[in-house]
N, C-alpha and C positions, 0 to 999 in steps of 0.2 A: 443581645443578638438582634440583628437587623431583620425587620419584617419582610423586606424585599430581598429575596434570594435570587442571585443570578445563576441560571441553570443553562449550561451549554449542552445541547443535544448532540450526541456523537453516535455515528453508525459504526458497528464493529463487523469487520469482514475477516473470517478465519483464513489462515495461510497454511497450506499443506505441502508436504513432499509426497511423491508417489510416482507411479508410472502412467504415462499417457497412453490410452488405448482408444482409438477412434475419437469419440466426442466426450469421453469421460476420463476420470483419474482413478486408477485402481491402487490398492494397498496404501490408502491415504494415511498419513501420520501428521497430526497437528503440530506445527512448529512455531506458530506465532499468530499475530493478528495485525490488521491494518485498521486504523481509526480515522474517520472523516468527520470533523466537526461541521456543524451547520455554518454556512456562509464562508467556508474556506475552500480554495481550489485544489488542495493537495491532501494526501493521506499521510498519516504518521504510521510507520511500520515498526513493530516491536517483534523481535525474534527471540525465542527462548534460549537459543544457543549463545546469544550475545546480550545477556541481561544488563540493563542500565544504558543501552545505546538505542537511539531513535534514528530511523532513516526516513526519508521523505520521498514519496512517489508523486511525481508531477507530470501532468499531461503535456506533451510537446505541443507547442503553439501551432505549428503548421501541419499537424497530423490528426486524424480521427481515431487511429488505433494504436498509437505509440506513446510510451511513457518513459521517463528517465528516473532512476533512483539515485538520490543524493545522500551524502552522509552529514551534510552541514547546512544549516539555515541561519542567515543573518537577518534579524528583525529590522524592518523599516518603520517609519513613522506611521504609515497606514498599512492595513492588512494586505493590500495588493502590491505593496512595495517590498515584500520579503524577497530576499535574494538567496538562491540555492547554489551551493558550492560542492565540489568534489563528487562528480558523477561516479558511481560504483556499479551500476547495473541498469537494466532496461526492463520494460514491461511491454507486452504485446497482446492486443485483443485479436484472437484468431477466430474467425467465423465458424470454424469446425469445432472449436472447444466452447460449447454453449454457455456454461455456467462459471467459467474461470478466466482470470487474467493471468497469463504466463509471465512469471518474473525470473529474470536471468541475472546471475551473479558470476561473471566470467572469472574473477579472481579465485572464487571457491569452486569453480566448475560445477555449479549447482543450478538447478531449475526448480522453482517453487511455483505453487498455484494459489492465487488469491480468489476466494469466492466472490462472485459479483453481487451476491445477495447478502445483505446484512443479517447478522444473527441477533435475535431478540433474546435478551437475558431475563 
């Protein structure tokens, strides 16, 4: 075994379904998680209802509060050369919703909420 272990630090953000009421989410049900590795500009989303599939949440270049959810990533030679394909949803930072990023999946007619604060295991 090698004495030098490579450890990638990853933040885990829980994803819920529920009902939006003012600035909070009620009747929350945990449905997945988003993971953000250190030094990567995107989140990997895993949903319990689709085991084995990974989705990618990427911040839009020209926006402060908008994201796009993709179903495919093609690896480039460098980390910043990854290409994201097949947009399937969107994310929005709503100033009224203080602790969550709203994720929308139009094909499923579903809205999910990702915690902005990482969970410590």
